[in-house]
N, C-alpha and C positions, 0 to 999 in steps of 0.2 A: 387515521392512517394505521395500517397494520405492519408489524415487523415480522416477516415470515422467513424462516430458514429453509434453504434449498439443499437437499441432500442427495438428489439424483437427477440425471438429465431427462428423466421421464416426467418430472414435475412440469405441468404446462406453463408455469410461471418462469421456468428457466429459459424457454424459447424466447419469451419476451425480454428477459434480462440479457441474453446473448445478443439479441438484435439491438438492444439499447447500447451495449458495449461497442458494437460495430458502428453505430451511428455517431458515437462520441469519441472513441479512441482511434489513433492511427493503427493501421493494419498490423504492424510488428508488435503491438502491445496486446493483441487479442488472440487467446488460445482458441484453436479450432473447436467446433461444437463437440465432436465425439471425444476429443482429448480431455474434456471436462469430467468424464465419467469417474475416473479414479480420484481426482481432487475433491469432487463433491461428496464422495463416499468416505473420504478420509475424515475421521472424527476431529482431527486437529485443525482442519481448515474450516472456517466458519463463513458461510456465504448467506447473506440476508438481503431481502428486497423490501423496499417500501412500497406498499400496495395501497392505491387510492382508487376507490370505486371499481375494484376488480382489475385495475391496470397497474403494471409495474412502472413506477415513476422515478425510482431511485434504487441504488444497490450499493452494498459494501462487502468486501471480502477482507478478512483479517485472520490472524492466528496468534495463539499464545504459546510461548515456549516455557514449559514448566522449569526446566533446568537452568535457563537463563533468567527467568522471571521478567521477560520483556515480551512485548507484542509487536506485530508488524501489520500495518495497514497496507494491504495489497492495492486496493483501489476504493474510491468513493465516487459514485455517479449521481449527479443531480440532473434528472431528466427534463425538468422545466422549472422556471422561476415562479415565485409567488405562493408556493405551498408549504414553505418551511421544511423542505426535505432535508437540507443540510443539517440544521440543528437536531431534527428528529433522528437521523442516522447517527450523528455524533453522540447524542445522549444515550441511545439504546446500545450502541457499541461500548461506550464507557461503562454502563451498568453491567453488561455481559462480561467484560474483561475484569471488572472489579470482583465479580462473583467467581470467575475462574481462578484469579489470584488468591482469593480468600480460601477457596477449596484446596489450594496448594499450600495453605498456611502462611501466605505472604501478602504484602502490600505491593501492588504492581510498581516496578521500578521505572518503566517508561515504555515508549512505543516508537519504533522506526517507521519511516515513510519516505518514499521517493517522490520528490516534488520537482515539477518542471520549472526550469529557469526561463521566464518569458522573454528574456533578452537574447536567448539562443534558439527559441522554438516558436517564434512569432507566426510561422506559417501554419501551425496547427489550429484548426478551427474548432475542434471539439464539438462537432455537430451544430455549431452556431448557438449553443446554449450558453448564455452569458455567465451564469454561475460557475461554469466549467472553464471559463477563460483563465489561462495561466496567471495573468496579473491578479485577477480576483481571488483565485484559489490560494495563491501565495500569500496574499494579505490576510485572508481568513485564517490560514494555518499559522501565520505569524501571531495573530491575535490569540489563537488557541494555546500558544506557548512553544510551538515547534522551533527548533534551532538547527542551523546547517552545520554538518560535520565538515571540518576544514581539511578536505583533501579532494583532488580531482576524481570525480566519480564516473564510472562507466558500468553498464550492466549488460549481460548477454541478452540478445534478442530472444523473445519467447517463441520465435519461429524455429529456434534451435538450429540456426543456419551458420553459427559461428560469427555473426556480425556483432559489433560493439555498438550499443545504443548510448548516445551522449545527450546532452541537453537537460540532464536532470541533476539534482543534488540529493545526496542521502542525508536525511534529516532525522532528528530525534526529539521526542517530547518527554522531558524528564517530569516525573510526577512529584518530585520534591524541589523546593526552591533552593537556589545556590549551586545546583549542578551545572558546571560550565565546561566539563570535559568528560570524555569516556575513555576507558581502557581499550587499547586497540585489540587486546585479546578477545573482548566481548564482540567487537565489530567484526573481526575476522571469522570467529566461530559462527556468528550469526549469518554472515554472507555465504560461507561455505555450506551451511545447512540449508539456507533458503534456496540457493541455486543448485543444489545437488541433483534436482530433477532434470536439469539441462546437461546433457553429455557433451555438447559441442560449444564450449566457451571460447571466446576470442582471446588472443594473446594479451590484448590490452587489459583484460580482466585479471589474468594471472599476474601481470606486472603490477597492477594496482594492489593486489593482495600482498605481493612481495614487499612493496614499498610500505604498506601498513605494518607488516610484521617487523620491519626494521625500527618502528617507533614504539614507545610505551603508551602514549596517550594522544588523543586527538581533541582539539578544542571545539567547543560548540559556539557558533557565531550567530548573530542575528541574520534572518533571511529577508 
């Protein structure tokens, strides 16, 4: 299996990847094809596909924030079962992020991820691909060490229509044992940076940020 980075929308593998996203994710989670041009060309956004026999069978997007020394996994797609796509993507992503942190003179502190709560989003089929089932994904991520940040989480729709998307938890994977809380300053700065591309955020998002800013720390809980 090949781990191939996509850096522009003209890459023929990007068309396959975008179709895979549409097959798997709900519409409000998928950025329009043409709107991918700038993100793909942004050196800070890393989009890779798993290619098996010339076909895109999986994908992951993530980014590393040098000033925060944390990463964010935007998404991971497993296109079909039985190929070991999940472990392949997780291992390759980890190796890449370790190298980026080392080049920054640091050891990676941890990684954020938004994780669906299957008890609130049971209607999402995720393309009928069982490894993408919210129950399965949540258990896998729990085994990887992700923990849920203890606050009600909403995020702005990627349609940039001002809608609040619920049914997810913001989670964090600490790279060191014993980390059971995060400074809210890190969480707030990260969320503001991450969603700066969306100009039309819902009031619920701003309220969430205000509530976080009123605290000093947020606990990390089992998911």
